[in-house]
C-alpha positions as CSV (number, residue, x, y, z in Angstrom):
1,M,37.5,-32.2,27.9
2,K,36.7,-28.7,28.8
3,T,35.8,-27.9,25.1
4,M,33.4,-30.8,25.0
5,K,31.6,-29.6,28.1
6,T,31.5,-26.0,26.8
7,M,29.9,-27.4,23.5
8,K,27.3,-29.3,25.6
9,T,26.4,-26.3,27.5
10,I,26.2,-24.1,24.5
11,K,23.9,-26.7,22.9
12,K,21.6,-26.8,25.9
13,F,21.5,-23.0,26.1
14,G,20.6,-22.9,22.3
15,I,17.8,-25.5,22.7
16,L,16.6,-23.5,25.8
17,L,16.7,-20.2,23.8
18,L,14.9,-21.5,20.7
19,T,12.2,-23.1,23.0
20,V,11.7,-19.5,24.5
21,L,11.5,-17.9,21.1
22,I,9.0,-20.2,19.6
23,V,6.8,-19.8,22.7
24,A,7.2,-16.0,23.0
25,C,6.6,-15.8,18.9
26,S,3.5,-17.9,18.8
27,S,0.3,-16.3,17.6
28,D,-1.7,-14.5,20.2
29,D,-5.4,-16.0,20.3
30,D,-6.7,-12.6,21.5
31,N,-5.9,-11.2,18.1
32,T,-7.9,-13.7,16.2
33,C,-11.1,-12.9,14.5
34,N,-14.3,-14.8,14.7
35,V,-15.7,-14.9,11.2
36,S,-19.3,-14.9,12.5
37,D,-18.7,-11.4,13.9
38,A,-16.8,-10.0,10.8
39,S,-18.2,-6.8,9.3
40,L,-18.7,-5.8,5.6
41,V,-17.9,-2.2,6.6
42,G,-14.6,-1.2,5.0
43,T,-12.9,-1.3,1.5
44,W,-13.0,-4.6,-0.3
45,V,-10.8,-5.3,-3.6
46,G,-11.5,-8.1,-5.9
47,T,-10.9,-9.2,-9.6
48,D,-13.6,-10.4,-11.8
49,N,-13.3,-11.7,-15.5
50,D,-16.2,-11.0,-18.0
51,G,-14.6,-12.8,-20.9
52,M,-12.8,-9.7,-22.1
53,G,-10.2,-10.0,-19.5
54,P,-9.8,-9.5,-15.8
55,Y,-10.8,-6.0,-14.2
56,A,-10.7,-4.9,-10.6
57,I,-13.7,-4.1,-8.5
58,T,-13.8,-2.2,-5.4
59,F,-16.8,-2.1,-2.9
60,V,-16.6,0.4,0.0
61,F,-19.2,-0.2,2.6
62,K,-19.5,2.6,5.3
63,D,-21.2,2.1,8.7
64,N,-24.1,4.4,7.7
65,G,-25.7,2.2,5.1
66,T,-24.1,3.8,2.1
67,G,-21.2,2.8,-0.1
68,S,-19.5,2.8,-3.6
69,L,-18.9,0.4,-6.3
70,D,-15.9,1.0,-8.5
71,D,-15.7,-1.4,-11.5
72,S,-12.7,0.1,-13.2
73,E,-15.3,2.1,-15.6
74,E,-17.0,4.1,-13.2
75,I,-17.9,4.8,-9.5
76,T,-21.5,4.1,-8.6
77,A,-22.8,5.3,-5.2
78,F,-25.4,3.1,-3.5
79,D,-27.3,2.6,-0.2
80,Y,-27.3,-1.0,1.2
81,T,-28.7,-3.2,3.8
82,S,-27.2,-6.6,4.7
83,N,-28.1,-9.8,6.9
84,D,-25.7,-12.7,7.6
85,S,-25.7,-13.8,3.9
86,Q,-27.1,-11.2,1.6
87,I,-26.2,-7.6,0.5
88,N,-29.0,-5.6,-1.0
89,L,-27.8,-2.6,-3.0
90,S,-30.0,0.1,-4.0
91,I,-28.6,2.2,-6.7
92,S,-30.1,5.5,-7.7
93,G,-32.4,5.0,-11.0
94,S,-32.0,1.1,-10.7
95,D,-33.7,-1.8,-9.0
96,I,-32.3,-3.4,-6.0
97,V,-29.4,-5.7,-6.6
98,T,-28.9,-8.6,-4.3
99,F,-25.7,-10.3,-3.8
100,N,-25.0,-13.4,-1.7
101,Y,-21.9,-13.3,0.5
102,E,-19.9,-15.6,2.8
103,F,-16.8,-14.5,5.0
104,D,-13.9,-16.9,4.2
105,T,-11.8,-15.2,6.8
106,C,-12.3,-11.8,8.6
107,D,-10.3,-10.1,5.8
108,Q,-11.6,-12.1,2.8
109,V,-15.1,-12.5,1.7
110,S,-16.8,-14.3,-1.4
111,I,-19.5,-12.5,-3.1
112,D,-21.8,-13.5,-5.9
113,K,-24.7,-11.9,-7.6
114,S,-28.1,-13.6,-6.8
115,R,-29.1,-15.6,-9.8
116,D,-32.1,-17.8,-11.3
117,P,-31.9,-21.4,-10.4
118,G,-29.5,-23.3,-12.8
119,E,-27.4,-20.4,-13.7
120,E,-23.7,-20.7,-12.8
121,A,-22.3,-18.7,-10.0
122,D,-20.0,-15.9,-10.7
123,I,-18.2,-15.8,-7.4
124,V,-15.6,-13.0,-6.9
125,V,-13.2,-13.1,-3.7
126,F,-12.6,-9.6,-2.3
127,T,-9.9,-8.8,0.4
128,R,-10.3,-6.0,2.8
129,Q,-7.9,-3.3,2.2
């Protein structure tokens, strides 16, 4: 009889311990990010495919309005401006290139080059590094 009582006590203690651990390990809402407040500033890595195979693309956006693009062949410096949905890159010796973007999460953004109406989107998903 004493063993049965001990087992019940252990079982109750185990359930109580699991409950405390689950509550203690649940995510903290203070650490969540609001996507509407997410920033482009940082290093972003994605993979595109130009028909000849996939290649890595790295965007670096600095908080002073400058950045760089590494497309696995060369690194190109640029100046940029952005609003809530577009990035305008000014590359020395080139026209301004406009990209549409949307944050999927605070650490993931989908970017596609602005295109003519009727053209298929070339969306690349970038992850913050």
